[in-house]
Structures are given as C-alpha cells and as structure tokens.
C-alpha positions in Angstrom: 0.0 0.0 0.0 2.8 2.4 0.9 4.6 1.6 -2.4 1.3 2.3 -4.3 1.0 5.8 -2.7 4.7 6.5 -3.4 4.3 5.6 -7.1 1.1 7.8 -7.3 3.0 10.7 -5.8 5.9 10.3 -8.3 3.5 10.1 -11.3 1.6 13.1 -10.1 4.8 15.1 -9.8 5.9 14.1 -13.4 2.5 15.0 -14.8 2.6 18.4 -13.1 6.1 19.0 -14.5 5.0 18.2 -18.0 1.9 20.4 -17.8 3.9 23.3 -16.3 6.6 23.1 -19.0 4.1 22.8 -21.9 4.2 25.7 -24.3 1.3 27.1 -26.3 2.6 27.4 -29.8 -0.4 28.1 -31.9 -0.2 29.8 -35.2 -0.8 33.6 -35.0 -2.9 35.4 -37.6 -2.4 39.0 -38.4 -5.6 40.2 -40.1 -5.9 43.0 -42.7 -8.9 44.9 -44.1 -7.9 44.5 -47.7 -5.8 41.3 -47.9 -5.7 37.8 -46.6 -4.2 37.4 -43.1 -0.5 36.7 -42.5 0.0 33.5 -40.6 3.0 33.2 -38.2 3.9 29.6 -37.5 5.4 29.0 -34.1 6.3 25.4 -35.1 8.4 26.4 -38.1 10.3 29.1 -36.2 10.8 26.9 -33.1 12.2 24.1 -35.2 14.8 26.6 -36.7 16.0 27.6 -33.2 15.8 24.4 -31.3 12.7 25.3 -29.4 14.4 28.3 -27.8 11.6 30.8 -27.2 14.0 33.4 -25.9 15.4 34.1 -29.3 12.2 36.2 -29.9 10.6 36.6 -26.5 11.0 39.2 -25.1 14.0 40.4 -27.1 12.0 41.0 -30.3 8.4 40.5 -29.2 7.4 41.9 -25.8 4.3 39.9 -24.8 3.3 42.6 -22.3 3.5 45.4 -24.8 2.0 44.0 -27.9 2.3 46.3 -30.9 1.7 45.9 -34.7 4.6 47.1 -36.8 4.4 48.5 -40.3 6.5 47.2 -43.1 8.6 50.3 -43.0 9.4 49.6 -39.3 10.3 46.0 -40.1 12.7 47.2 -42.8 14.5 49.0 -40.0 14.9 45.7 -38.1 11.8 46.0 -35.9 9.6 42.9 -35.3 10.0 40.3 -38.1 12.7 42.5 -39.7 15.1 41.7 -36.8 15.8 38.3 -38.5 14.3 38.8 -41.9 16.9 41.2 -43.1 18.4 39.1 -45.9 21.2 37.7 -43.7 19.6 35.3 -41.2 16.4 34.9 -43.3 14.8 36.3 -46.5 14.4 40.1 -46.4 11.1 41.8 -45.7 12.3 44.5 -48.1 12.5 42.2 -51.1 9.6 42.4 -53.6 9.9 38.9 -54.7 9.4 37.6 -51.2 6.2 39.5 -50.3 4.0 36.5 -51.1 5.9 34.2 -48.8 4.0 35.8 -45.9 1.2 37.6 -47.7 -0.7 34.7 -49.3 -3.7 35.2 -51.5 -4.7 38.0 -53.8 -4.7 41.7 -52.7 -8.2 43.1 -52.8 -9.5 46.3 -54.2 -9.7 49.2 -51.7 -12.8 51.4 -51.6 -12.6 55.0 -50.4 -15.9 56.8 -49.4 -15.6 60.5 -50.2 -18.2 62.9 -48.8 -19.9 65.0 -51.6 -18.3 62.9 -54.4 -18.6 59.5 -55.8 -16.5 56.8 -54.1 -13.0 55.8 -55.4 -11.9 52.2 -55.9 -8.2 51.4 -55.9 -7.5 48.4 -58.0 -4.5 46.3 -56.8 -4.7 44.2 -60.0 -4.3 47.2 -62.3 -1.4 48.7 -60.3 0.4 45.4 -59.7 0.3 44.8 -63.5 1.7 48.3 -64.2 4.5 48.0 -61.7 5.5 44.5 -62.7 4.5 43.0 -59.4 6.8 45.3 -57.4 4.8 46.0 -54.2 7.6 48.3 -53.0 6.7 50.8 -55.6 4.0 51.9 -53.2 4.6 50.1 -50.0 8.0 51.7 -49.4 7.5 53.6 -46.2 7.2 56.9 -48.1 4.3 56.6 -50.4 2.2 54.3 -48.2 3.4 53.8 -44.6 0.3 52.2 -43.0 0.1 54.8 -40.3 -0.8 58.0 -42.1 -4.4 59.2 -42.4 -6.1 59.7 -45.7 -4.4 62.5 -47.7 -6.3 65.4 -49.2 -6.2 66.2 -52.9 -4.0 69.2 -52.2 -1.5 66.9 -50.4 -1.6 64.5 -53.3 -0.7 67.3 -55.7 2.4 67.8 -53.5 3.4 64.2 -54.0 1.7 62.4 -51.1 0.2 58.9 -51.5 -1.3 58.6 -55.0 0.4 61.8 -56.1 3.8 60.2 -55.8 3.1 58.6 -59.2 0.1 60.5 -60.5 2.0 63.7 -61.2 1.5 64.0 -65.0 4.8 62.3 -65.7 4.7 58.7 -64.4 0.9 58.6 -64.6 -2.0 61.0 -65.2 -2.0 63.8 -62.7 -4.4 63.9 -59.7 -4.9 67.6 -60.4 -8.1 67.8 -62.4 -8.6 64.3 -63.7 -11.3 63.7 -61.2 -13.4 61.4 -63.4 -10.5 58.9 -63.8 -10.9 57.8 -60.2 -14.3 59.2 -59.1 -16.4 57.1 -61.5 -19.8 58.5 -62.4 -18.8 61.7 -60.7 -21.4 64.5 -60.6 -20.3 67.1 -58.1 -23.1 68.7 -56.2 -24.0 72.3 -56.0 -22.4 74.3 -53.1 -24.7 76.5 -51.1 -23.3 79.5 -49.2 -25.5 81.0 -46.5 -24.7 84.6 -45.9 -26.0 86.8 -43.1 -28.0 89.8 -44.2 -28.2 88.9 -47.8 -29.7 86.1 -50.0 -27.8 82.8 -50.3 -25.5 82.0 -53.1 -25.6 78.7 -54.9 -22.5 77.6 -56.8 -23.4 75.3 -59.7 -20.7 72.8 -60.5 -22.7 71.7 -63.6 -22.5 75.2 -65.2 -18.8 75.6 -64.4 -17.7 72.2 -65.5 -19.5 72.8 -68.8 -17.0 75.6 -69.5 -13.9 74.6 -67.5 -12.0 71.6 -66.3 -11.8 70.7 -62.6 -8.1 71.6 -62.5 -8.9 75.2 -63.5 -10.2 75.7 -59.9 -9.0 72.8 -57.8 -6.8 73.0 -55.9 -5.1 76.3 -56.9 -8.1 78.4 -56.2 -10.3 76.1 -54.1 -9.0 73.3 -51.9 -10.8 70.0 -52.0 -12.0 70.0 -48.4 -14.8 71.0 -46.1 -14.4 73.9 -43.8 -12.3 75.9 -46.2 -11.9 79.6 -45.4 -14.7 81.8 -46.8 -13.5 84.9 -48.6 -15.1 88.3 -48.4 -16.3 90.2 -51.4 -13.3 92.6 -50.9 -11.0 89.5 -51.1 -12.7 88.4 -54.3 -12.2 91.9 -55.7 -8.4 91.2 -55.2 -8.5 88.0 -57.1 -9.3 85.5 -54.3 -11.8 82.7 -54.6 -14.4 83.4 -57.2 -12.6 86.6 -58.1 -9.8 84.7 -59.7 -12.0 84.4 -62.8 -14.9 86.8 -62.0 -12.7 89.8 -62.7 -14.5 91.5 -65.6 -12.2 89.8 -68.2 -12.6 86.1 -67.9 -16.1 86.3 -66.5 -18.4 89.0 -65.1 -16.8 90.8 -62.2 -17.7 89.9 -58.6 -17.6 93.7 -57.9 -21.1 94.9 -58.4 -22.9 92.1 -60.2 -24.5 91.0 -57.0 -27.8 89.7 -58.4 -26.0 87.3 -60.7 -25.0 85.2 -57.7 -27.3 86.3 -55.0 -30.7 85.2 -56.4 -33.7 87.3 -55.6 -31.2 89.8 -54.2 -32.8 92.8 -52.4 -30.5 94.5 -49.9 -32.3 96.0 -46.9 -32.1 99.3 -45.2 -29.1 99.9 -43.0 -29.7 101.8 -39.8 -27.0 103.8 -38.0 -27.6 104.9 -34.4 -25.9 108.2 -33.7 -26.0 110.9 -31.1 -27.9 113.0 -33.6 -30.6 110.4 -34.1 -30.9 107.4 -36.4 -29.6 107.7 -39.9 -31.2 105.2 -42.4 -29.4 104.2 -45.6 -31.9 103.0 -48.2 -30.4 100.5 -50.7 -33.6 100.7 -52.7 -33.2 104.4 -53.4 -29.5 104.2 -54.1 -29.6 101.1 -56.4 -32.2 102.9 -58.4 -29.6 105.5 -59.3 -26.3 103.6 -59.0 -24.8 100.2 -59.4 -23.5 98.1 -56.5 -20.0 98.4 -57.9 -20.1 102.2 -57.5 -19.9 101.8 -53.7 -18.8 98.2 -53.1 -16.1 97.5 -52.2 -14.1 100.7 -53.0 -16.1 102.8 -50.6 -17.9 100.3 -48.4 -16.6 96.8 -47.8 -19.1 93.9 -47.8 -18.9 92.9 -44.2 -20.4 93.5 -40.8 -18.6 95.3 -38.0 -16.8 97.9 -40.2 -15.5 101.0 -38.7 -18.0 103.9 -38.7 -16.7 107.2 -40.0 -17.3 110.6 -38.3 -19.1 113.5 -40.0 -15.7 115.3 -40.3 -14.3 112.2 -42.1 -17.3 112.2 -44.4 -16.7 115.9 -45.1 -13.2 114.8 -46.2 -14.6 112.3 -48.7 -14.8 109.1 -46.6 -17.9 106.9 -46.6 -21.1 108.7 -47.6 -19.0 111.8 -48.3 -17.5 110.1 -51.4 -20.7 111.0 -53.3 -22.4 113.5 -50.9 -20.0 116.3 -51.8 -22.5 118.9 -53.3 -21.4 117.8 -56.8 -22.6 114.2 -57.2 -25.3 114.5 -54.4 -26.2 116.9 -51.6 -23.3 117.6 -49.2 -23.0 116.0 -45.8 -21.8 119.4 -44.5 -25.4 120.5 -44.3 -28.8 119.0 -44.8 -28.6 117.0 -41.6 -32.3 116.3 -41.5 -32.2 114.5 -44.8 -30.4 111.6 -43.2 -30.9 112.1 -39.4 -34.6 111.8 -38.6 -34.9 113.7 -35.3 
C-alpha cells in the first residue's frame, strides 16, 4: 500500500512538471482589411531555433506590450525584420518575397468621399503596371500604413497617389477627377450669408465651361471647412474673383444679383448721437450700381469702422458722393439723413 502511494505521488509530480513546461505554440494570424491574413507559424520558427523561445521573447516581441509594426518599421529591423533582413532569413524589403508571408490575392480598396462618388483602388491594375513590385507603393514613403487619408491638395504635392500620379509617371491627380471618381457628378455648393440672400454655386454650369483643374486646388482646396473669402477678397482675385474679374467672367464687384438670387438689400440703420440715420439700398440702387460703392467705398462685411461726420466731409464713406457735386453735401442738410 505504501509503495502504491509512493508511485502515485511520483506520477503526479511528473505529470505536473509536463503540464507546467508545456508551451502554447499556436499559429498567430495578423488580419488586414484589404488582404488575406499573414500566418506566423510557431512550429516552423521553433524548429529553426531548437525550441528556444528566448530568441524572440522578449528580445523582439514583448508579450506585455503587444504592438503591430508597419513594413517600413520591419525594414528598420523591428519585429520580423530583426531576422528577416536578408542575412539570417529572407528580407522583408524584397519584392519577390512578399508572397511568402502575404498569401492570396490583394483586394480592391474602396474610399468613401463625402460629396463625391467613391473611389476604388485596384491592386490588380497597379500590380500589372509596376510588374509586381509591391515596394513601388509600400515603401514607407508613399504608403506607410500609419498616415491618415491624404487630401487632394496633399496628393498634388506628392503624397500617396500623387507620388506617381504627377502627370509624368501617370495621369495627374490635379483635375482628372473622373479617372478615379467614377460617375462623378459634383453637387451644388450653397453659401449661407447673413444679411443677404444665399449663393448657390453650380458645378454643372462651371464644369461645362472649365476643367476641374482650373479651380482645384489652386483656387479652391478639396476639403470641407475651407476659409470663406469676403467680397473685398474676391475683388483682389481671391476665390471666385480669380475668374470673375471682368475679363474672364463678369466681375464679382457689383454684379450682385447674378450670384445672390432674388437679391434685395435691406435698409441699413446707423444709431448716432444726432438720431438714427437710415441708408436705403432701394433708393441708391435705383440710381447707381452696386460696384459704384462696393467695395471701393464700403466693404461687404459687418462690423466695419464707422466714420465721423468730419471724415465724411473729407470724402470718406457717404462723403465720397455726398459732396455737393454728385449729391447733396454732408456738411449741411442733416435732417435729410438724421430723422430727429
């Protein structure tokens, strides 16, 4: 009986030792959105290094601080690149060896773009063009795996697609919108403006006369939240004023009703120590054009500096016309404007 208990104790100890020393060596899958997963085989690597886990853990892979590395980082000897450098094992930087880890066929990538039709990037087309050289794009400079989506303006400066689509290696990203945005029909852009009727910019009318590259991105960046320019800015060639200058197209200075539909400017009230002074747009636009005052005399914006009567007498503000020659003088006739 004593011998039986002794043998049972020995077997229990041996079994515990085996369980304690057992290693979990399952294959690890690294999943990607647009490609088949990469499978890391513990069995293959352990057989290469005589089951010595310490070759990788935690020298290369820290199990407490798990992190996915980009191919660019691997090429700098991080992660798999510590061994797969072309010396100990095949290099992660070699095009011909990409499919040794990345099995299967790369999938197309869809990009959803607000306000425009989606873009589909075809791996098949680009792989055929580059002769199967993945590193043409996946080189740590063009596509790093960490950068956010680039804007069209950034692409025009050589980022992502713009590295090749520069008009030399391939068609330029500047203006060839329909090449990538299939079935593209850009929407109208509505500008809501305080104190005046809204403006609707028609892409349909403008693309009937011009190409996309005539405006984008030199004049207008491809992005939401772009800075809105004042009419005074447009008079100096900014925004719409780049073309609407009186030469290429009707001028933005004074042709208000061509953009501001149902345009009817209201009366402007100035509160002064001498009583309220009301400026009637209706009376003045019956005799003059918008361009006679805006923006040379009055800028199109709220919060402008008010001029004193002495400044008007010197030709500023209302005094530019109310000088006793073009209209009654501001030096007298106070009651014509100040209703007391």
